[in-house]
C-alpha positions in Angstrom: 2.3 14.9 30.5 -1.1 16.2 29.4 -3.8 13.8 30.4 -5.4 14.5 27.0 -4.8 11.6 24.5 -6.1 11.0 20.9 -7.2 7.4 21.4 -7.6 4.8 23.9 -8.8 1.3 24.9 -9.4 -0.9 27.9 -8.2 -4.5 28.1 -9.0 -7.0 30.6 -6.2 -9.0 32.0 -5.8 -12.3 33.7 -2.2 -11.8 34.5 -2.0 -7.8 34.9 1.6 -7.4 35.8 2.6 -9.8 32.6 0.3 -7.4 30.4 1.9 -4.4 31.9 5.5 -5.3 31.3 4.5 -6.3 27.5 2.8 -3.2 26.6 5.3 -0.8 28.4 8.4 -2.8 26.9 6.9 -3.7 23.5 4.8 -0.8 22.7 6.9 1.7 24.5 4.0 3.0 26.5 4.9 4.5 29.9 3.1 3.3 32.8 1.7 6.9 34.6 -1.0 5.2 37.1 -1.1 2.0 38.7 -3.0 0.2 41.5 -3.8 -3.6 42.4 -6.5 -4.0 39.9 -5.4 -1.7 37.0 -2.6 0.2 35.1 -2.8 3.2 33.0 -0.1 3.3 29.9 -0.1 6.8 28.2 1.6 8.6 25.3 1.0 11.6 23.8 -1.7 10.0 21.4 -2.7 6.9 23.2 -4.0 5.7 26.6 -4.2 1.9 27.5 -6.1 0.9 30.5 -5.0 -2.6 31.7 -7.7 -3.8 34.1 -7.4 -7.2 36.2 -10.1 -9.7 35.7 -12.2 -10.6 38.7 -10.7 -13.7 40.4 -13.6 -15.6 39.7 -13.5 -15.1 36.0 -9.8 -15.1 35.9 -9.8 -18.6 37.2 -12.2 -19.9 34.2 -9.8 -18.7 31.6 -6.8 -21.0 30.3 -4.0 -19.1 28.9 -1.7 -21.7 27.1 2.1 -21.6 26.5 2.7 -20.2 24.2 -0.7 -18.4 24.4 -3.4 -19.2 21.6 -3.9 -16.3 19.3 -7.6 -14.9 19.6 -8.0 -14.2 16.2 -11.6 -14.1 16.4 -12.0 -11.0 18.4 -14.0 -8.2 17.0 -11.0 -5.7 17.5 -7.3 -5.3 17.0 -5.3 -2.9 18.9 -2.8 -0.8 16.9 0.2 0.8 18.2 2.9 2.8 16.5 6.4 1.9 17.2 9.8 3.1 16.4 10.9 -0.3 15.0 8.9 -3.5 14.4 12.4 -5.4 14.6 13.2 -4.4 17.8 9.6 -4.9 19.2 9.9 -8.6 17.5 13.1 -9.2 19.3 11.8 -7.8 22.5 8.3 -9.5 22.8 8.9 -13.3 23.3 10.9 -12.4 26.4 7.7 -10.3 27.8 5.5 -13.3 26.8 4.0 -12.2 23.5 4.9 -12.7 19.7 5.2 -10.4 16.5 4.9 -12.1 13.2 8.2 -12.6 11.2 9.3 -9.9 8.5 7.8 -11.8 5.9 4.3 -11.3 7.2 5.0 -7.4 7.1 3.0 -5.3 4.7 3.0 -1.5 3.9 -0.1 0.5 4.5 -0.7 4.3 4.4 3.3 4.9 4.5 3.8 2.5 7.4 5.5 -0.8 7.5 2.8 -3.1 9.6 2.9 -6.4 11.4 0.6 -8.3 13.5 1.4 -10.0 16.8 0.0 -11.3 20.0 0.3 -10.0 23.6 1.0 -12.5 26.4 -2.5 -13.5 27.0 -3.0 -13.9 23.0 -5.0 -10.5 22.2 -4.0 -9.7 18.6 -2.3 -6.5 18.1 -0.9 -4.6 15.2 2.3 -2.8 15.2 3.1 0.2 12.8 6.3 1.7 12.1 6.5 5.0 10.3 8.6 4.8 7.0 9.4 8.5 6.5 11.0 9.4 2.9 14.2 10.8 3.0 14.6 14.0 0.8 17.4 13.4 -1.7 
């Protein structure tokens, strides 16, 4: 895989491995590099760096069960997925949640739905809806 990508983000994690499992499973991002304090997940178009919070900071952060959604954040990460329904089914087992199908909408040719990762960070999934020629 080329080291080039179209867009990327860094997310700081209280529980690094839990977030790695979530983003690899739900968003289909393969882990291409990992160390004790980080993981790099990358596709052809997206690079996501998950970085462990320092222990002193992580100790001050409480993640509820289920995690409280952090809707007041200035950034929402968006990921292309093959199937929102499949991601929705997989998310709870990985500690996250994708909103129900009644909360989906269409935007620029994509079916779109919000959700959250295991630490409450809001994400958006976009499923490309390709028109089939008759």
